[in-house]
Structures are given as structure tokens and as C-alpha cells.
C-alpha positions as CSV (number, residue, x, y, z in Angstrom):
1,M,-3.7,-17.3,6.9
2,I,-1.4,-14.5,7.6
3,D,-2.1,-12.7,10.0
4,T,-3.7,-8.4,9.9
5,T,-0.7,-7.5,12.4
6,T,2.1,-9.7,9.9
7,F,0.4,-8.3,7.1
8,W,0.0,-4.1,7.4
9,T,4.1,-4.7,8.8
10,L,4.9,-6.3,5.4
11,T,2.6,-3.7,4.0
12,A,4.3,-1.3,4.9
13,L,7.6,-2.2,5.0
14,L,7.5,-3.0,1.4
15,G,5.7,0.6,1.1
16,V,8.6,1.9,2.6
17,G,11.0,0.0,0.7
18,T,9.1,1.3,-3.1
19,F,9.3,4.8,-2.5
20,L,13.6,4.7,-1.6
21,V,14.2,2.9,-4.7
22,R,12.2,5.4,-6.5
23,F,13.7,8.2,-4.3
24,S,17.3,6.8,-5.6
25,F,16.7,7.3,-9.2
26,L,13.9,10.9,-8.9
27,G,15.7,12.4,-6.2
28,F,19.2,12.0,-6.6
29,L,19.9,11.9,-10.3
30,G,16.5,14.5,-10.9
31,G,18.1,17.9,-11.5
32,R,20.9,16.0,-13.3
33,Q,21.6,16.0,-16.7
34,L,22.2,12.2,-17.3
35,P,24.7,10.6,-20.1
36,D,22.8,9.6,-23.6
37,W,23.9,6.2,-23.4
38,F,22.2,5.8,-20.7
39,V,18.7,8.1,-21.5
40,L,19.1,5.5,-24.6
41,H,19.0,2.0,-22.8
42,L,16.1,3.6,-20.7
43,K,14.0,3.0,-23.9
44,Y,14.1,-0.5,-23.4
45,V,13.1,-0.4,-20.4
46,G,9.4,-0.7,-21.5
47,V,10.1,-3.3,-24.2
48,G,12.2,-5.6,-21.4
49,V,8.6,-5.9,-19.0
50,L,7.0,-7.1,-21.7
51,P,8.5,-9.9,-21.9
52,A,9.5,-10.3,-18.1
53,M,5.5,-10.8,-17.8
54,V,4.2,-13.0,-20.4
55,T,7.4,-15.3,-19.9
56,P,6.2,-16.7,-16.8
57,L,2.9,-17.5,-18.2
58,V,4.8,-19.5,-21.1
59,L,6.6,-21.4,-19.0
60,W,4.5,-22.3,-15.9
61,P,0.7,-22.5,-17.7
62,A,-0.8,-24.0,-14.2
63,A,-0.3,-20.6,-12.3
64,T,-3.1,-19.1,-14.5
65,G,-5.0,-21.3,-14.4
66,A,-4.4,-23.5,-17.9
67,K,-3.5,-27.0,-17.9
68,P,0.2,-28.0,-18.8
69,I,1.1,-30.6,-22.0
70,P,1.8,-33.8,-20.2
71,P,5.6,-34.9,-21.1
72,G,5.3,-37.1,-23.8
73,S,2.5,-35.6,-25.3
74,S,2.3,-35.0,-29.4
75,R,2.8,-32.1,-28.8
76,P,4.3,-30.4,-32.0
77,S,8.1,-28.8,-31.8
78,P,8.1,-25.2,-33.0
79,P,9.4,-24.7,-36.3
80,S,12.3,-23.3,-38.2
81,S,13.1,-19.7,-39.0
82,S,14.0,-20.5,-42.8
83,P,12.4,-17.6,-44.8
84,S,10.4,-20.1,-46.6
85,G,8.6,-21.6,-43.5
86,C,5.5,-19.3,-42.8
87,R,3.1,-21.8,-44.2
88,W,4.4,-24.1,-41.8
89,R,4.5,-21.4,-38.7
90,V,1.0,-20.9,-39.2
91,R,0.2,-24.9,-39.1
92,W,2.3,-25.4,-36.6
93,W,0.5,-22.5,-34.4
94,R,-2.8,-24.1,-35.2
95,E,-1.4,-27.3,-33.5
96,W,-0.3,-26.1,-30.8
97,A,-3.4,-24.0,-30.2
98,R,-5.4,-27.0,-30.1
99,F,-3.6,-28.1,-27.1
100,T,-4.1,-25.2,-24.5
């Protein structure tokens, strides 16, 4: 277990670091007009955060308490991306869900 002094020192340092990162954008760029291409790219930040949060849950399910599928099991392979494979994708998803 981490001792109390180390915990609070680390918490304070992380708080100061977070403040400085946020201030670097808000304090220095807050009064300026941002380029249109930069504003356009900022719209995609939220879309990029969701996969960044979900990907570790998919790749390392043991971190969330789920049991990973052992190597060599008969887990079905993902379907192809052909337009006619919709029925196959539903079947694959149902088979895959049995292993989780």
C-alpha cells in the first residue's frame, strides 16, 4: 500500500500538471481566433476519446473482471465486410457473445 504522504504529494503534483496543461490552451489561446482547420479538427476529439476508452476493455478484458477467451478455443472468426454478410455478422455476434 502507498503511504499517505506519497499519495497526497502525487495527487497535488498531478493536479498542478493538469492545471498547467489546461491553462496552456485556455490561457494562451483563449483570446485568439483559431484557424478554421484547427477548429474542424477539434470536433473530432470527442469521437476519438470513446474508442480510446473502449479499446483497452476489448483488448484486455481481465482488467475489468471478465475472463479472456483462452488461445486455441473455438471462438468464431470475425465476418467479412461484404454487403451481403449481414446475416452472417448477426450469427457471428451471437456465437461470439456465448464466449463472454
